[in-house]
C-alpha positions in Angstrom: 17.5 39.4 1.4 14.8 38.9 -1.1 14.0 35.5 -2.5 12.3 34.4 -5.7 8.7 33.4 -5.0 7.0 30.6 -7.0 4.2 28.1 -6.6 5.3 24.4 -6.2 3.8 21.8 -8.5 1.5 19.4 -6.7 1.2 15.7 -7.1 -0.3 12.6 -5.4 1.4 9.3 -4.6 -0.4 6.1 -3.6 1.1 3.5 -1.2 -0.9 0.3 -1.7 0.1 -2.3 0.9 -1.1 -5.8 0.4 -0.6 -9.3 1.9 -0.3 -12.7 0.2 1.2 -16.1 1.1 4.7 -14.7 0.8 4.2 -11.7 3.1 3.6 -8.0 3.2 4.2 -6.2 -0.1 3.9 -2.7 -1.7 2.8 -2.0 -5.2 5.4 -0.3 -7.4 5.5 0.8 -11.0 8.4 1.1 -13.4 9.2 4.5 -14.8 11.5 5.3 -17.7 14.7 7.1 -16.9 16.1 9.7 -19.2 19.9 9.3 -18.8 22.6 10.5 -21.1 23.1 8.1 -24.0 20.5 5.5 -23.0 17.1 4.9 -21.4 16.7 2.8 -18.2 14.0 2.2 -15.7 13.6 2.6 -11.9 10.8 1.8 -9.5 8.4 4.3 -8.0 5.1 4.5 -6.3 1.9 5.0 -8.4 1.5 8.8 -8.7 1.0 11.8 -10.9 0.7 15.6 -11.0 -2.9 16.8 -10.3 -5.0 18.7 -12.8 -5.6 22.4 -12.2 -9.2 21.9 -11.1 -9.0 18.4 -9.7 -9.7 17.5 -6.1 -6.8 15.7 -4.3 -9.0 12.6 -3.6 -10.1 12.5 -7.2 -6.5 12.6 -8.4 -5.5 9.7 -6.1 -8.4 7.6 -7.3 -7.5 8.4 -10.9 -3.9 7.3 -10.3 -5.1 4.1 -8.7 -7.3 3.2 -11.6 -4.8 4.2 -14.3 -2.0 2.2 -12.8 -3.8 -0.9 -11.5 -7.3 -1.0 -13.1 -8.7 -0.8 -9.5 -11.4 1.7 -8.4 -12.8 0.4 -5.1 -10.1 0.4 -2.3 -10.4 3.1 0.4 -7.5 5.6 0.1 -6.5 7.5 3.1 -4.6 10.7 2.9 -1.8 10.4 5.5 1.0 12.9 4.9 2.4 15.7 2.7 6.0 15.6 1.5 7.4 18.9 0.4 11.2 19.0 1.1 13.0 21.2 -1.5 15.4 18.3 -2.1 12.6 15.8 -3.2 13.7 16.1 -6.9 17.4 16.9 -6.5 18.3 13.8 -8.5 18.7 15.1 -12.2 17.2 11.8 -13.5 14.1 12.2 -11.4 13.7 15.8 -12.5 14.2 14.9 -16.2 11.6 12.2 -15.9 8.9 14.3 -14.3 9.5 17.2 -16.7 9.4 14.9 -19.7 6.1 13.3 -18.5 4.5 16.6 -17.6 5.8 18.7 -20.5 6.7 21.5 -18.2 9.6 22.8 -16.1 9.3 21.8 -12.5 10.7 24.0 -9.8 9.6 22.4 -6.6 7.3 19.3 -6.3 5.1 18.7 -3.3 3.3 15.4 -3.1 0.2 14.4 -1.0 0.6 10.7 0.0 -2.3 8.3 0.2 -2.4 4.7 1.4 -4.6 1.7 1.4 -4.5 -1.8 2.9 -5.8 -4.5 0.7 -5.7 -8.2 -0.2 -3.6 -9.4 -3.1 -6.2 -11.5 -4.8 -6.0 -13.5 -8.1 -8.6 -11.1 -9.5 -6.3 -8.1 -8.6 -3.3 -9.8 -10.2 -5.2 -10.2 -13.4 -6.3 -6.6 -13.4 -2.7 -5.5 -13.2 -1.4 -7.7 -16.1 -1.7 -4.9 -18.6 0.0 -2.4 -16.4 3.7 -2.0 -15.5 3.1 -2.8 -11.9 4.5 -5.4 -9.5 4.2 -6.3 -5.8 7.5 -6.1 -4.0 8.2 -7.3 -0.4 8.4 -4.4 2.0 11.7 -5.8 3.4 13.3 -6.1 0.0 12.6 -2.8 -1.8 14.8 -1.8 -4.8 16.2 1.6 -5.5 13.3 4.0 -5.6 12.8 7.4 -7.3 12.4 10.7 -5.5 11.8 10.2 -1.7 9.5 7.2 -2.2 11.3 5.0 0.3 10.6 7.6 3.0 6.9 7.7 1.9 6.7 3.9 2.2 8.4 3.8 5.6 5.9 6.3 7.0 3.0 4.5 5.5 4.1 1.2 7.2 4.4 3.1 10.5 0.8 4.4 9.9 -0.4 0.8 9.2 1.0 -0.4 12.5 -0.5 2.4 14.5 -3.8 2.1 12.7 -4.1 -1.6 13.3 -3.4 -1.1 17.0 -6.2 1.5 17.2 -8.6 -0.4 14.9 -7.8 -4.2 14.8 -10.6 -4.8 12.2 -8.4 -3.2 9.5 -6.2 -6.2 9.4 -9.0 -8.3 7.9 -9.1 -6.1 4.8 -5.9 -7.7 3.8 -7.1 -11.3 4.3 -9.3 -13.5 2.1 -12.9 -13.9 3.0 -12.0 -17.2 4.7 -8.5 -17.6 6.1 -6.5 -19.9 8.3 -5.0 -19.2 11.7 -1.5 -19.3 10.1 -2.4 -16.6 7.6 -3.8 -14.4 10.4 -0.7 -15.0 12.6 1.7 -14.4 9.7 0.0 -11.1 8.8 0.2 -9.9 12.4 3.9 -10.9 12.6 4.6 -9.0 9.3 2.8 -5.8 10.5 4.2 -5.8 14.0 7.7 -7.0 13.0 8.0 -9.8 15.6 7.2 -13.5 15.9 4.2 -14.6 17.9 3.8 -17.7 20.1 1.6 -20.2 18.2 -0.2 -21.6 21.2 -0.9 -18.2 22.7 -2.1 -16.9 19.3 -4.6 -19.8 19.0 -5.9 -18.9 22.5 -6.4 -15.3 21.4 -8.4 -16.5 18.3 -10.6 -18.7 20.5 -11.3 -15.7 22.8 -12.5 -13.4 20.0 -16.1 -14.1 19.0 -15.8 -12.1 15.8 -13.2 -14.6 14.5 -15.7 -17.4 13.5 -14.5 -20.9 12.9 -16.0 -22.6 9.7 -16.8 -26.2 9.0 -14.3 -26.0 6.2 -10.6 -27.0 5.9 -7.9 -26.6 3.3 -7.9 -29.0 0.4 -5.1 -30.3 -1.7 -2.3 -29.2 0.6 0.8 -31.3 1.4 0.4 -30.8 5.1 -2.3 -31.3 7.7 -5.3 -29.4 6.5 -6.0 -26.3 8.6 -9.5 -25.0 9.5 -10.8 -21.9 7.9 -12.1 -18.8 9.8 -14.0 -15.7 8.8 -14.2 -12.2 10.2 -17.7 -11.2 11.4 -17.9 -7.4 11.2 -21.4 -7.3 12.8 -20.2 -9.0 15.9 -17.1 -6.9 16.0 -19.1 -3.6 15.7 -21.5 -4.8 18.3 -18.7 -5.4 20.8 -16.4 -2.5 20.1 -18.2 0.2 18.2 -21.0 1.1 20.5 -22.1 4.8 20.3 
């Protein structure tokens, strides 16, 4: 039995995972839906079709900058999603065809991810874009198969942190408290940690350096700040 042959359209999607005082979050954008009789919106990952002569990495960096105003975070390519059912929803198909100006048969996407800190500067960069940080455990309805993409990205974060613990410090401020570090570990690994044992672990790691600074203007007992010393970490764990 012969089958019709065609080339799938290719896109990139970016999973940006950040951490703030409220927990672990993912960056989403709002896309306009084209529904009969009215226009609505639905959340999706930052993404776009790639240009004909554009490298995949360049397309991911372009999407990142266009949607967030950011250009520096390291983006890691982690999976390709190409199920024929990716755009079975008529509303998703109508949207991508309206945006691209072309008929879409099958849409394959290459997924990228980055772990970063949700800083005040980053929030300001995003004010002019239709983007928002959403808790990973309270995601809204998402377009296409973007929930599956996010779920796999979170699995990759957990496995990456186990192999390379230094990655977790990319999501923390330059100076952080033990509570912030513990909460981030709990969010990533999905389980609570004993406070006393966690403080012992901090004290046993020379690359977590205590500072002569404490929180100011807080309604509770001021906590000491720490910083991550990458040089010490590399000297201990990255010997060639």
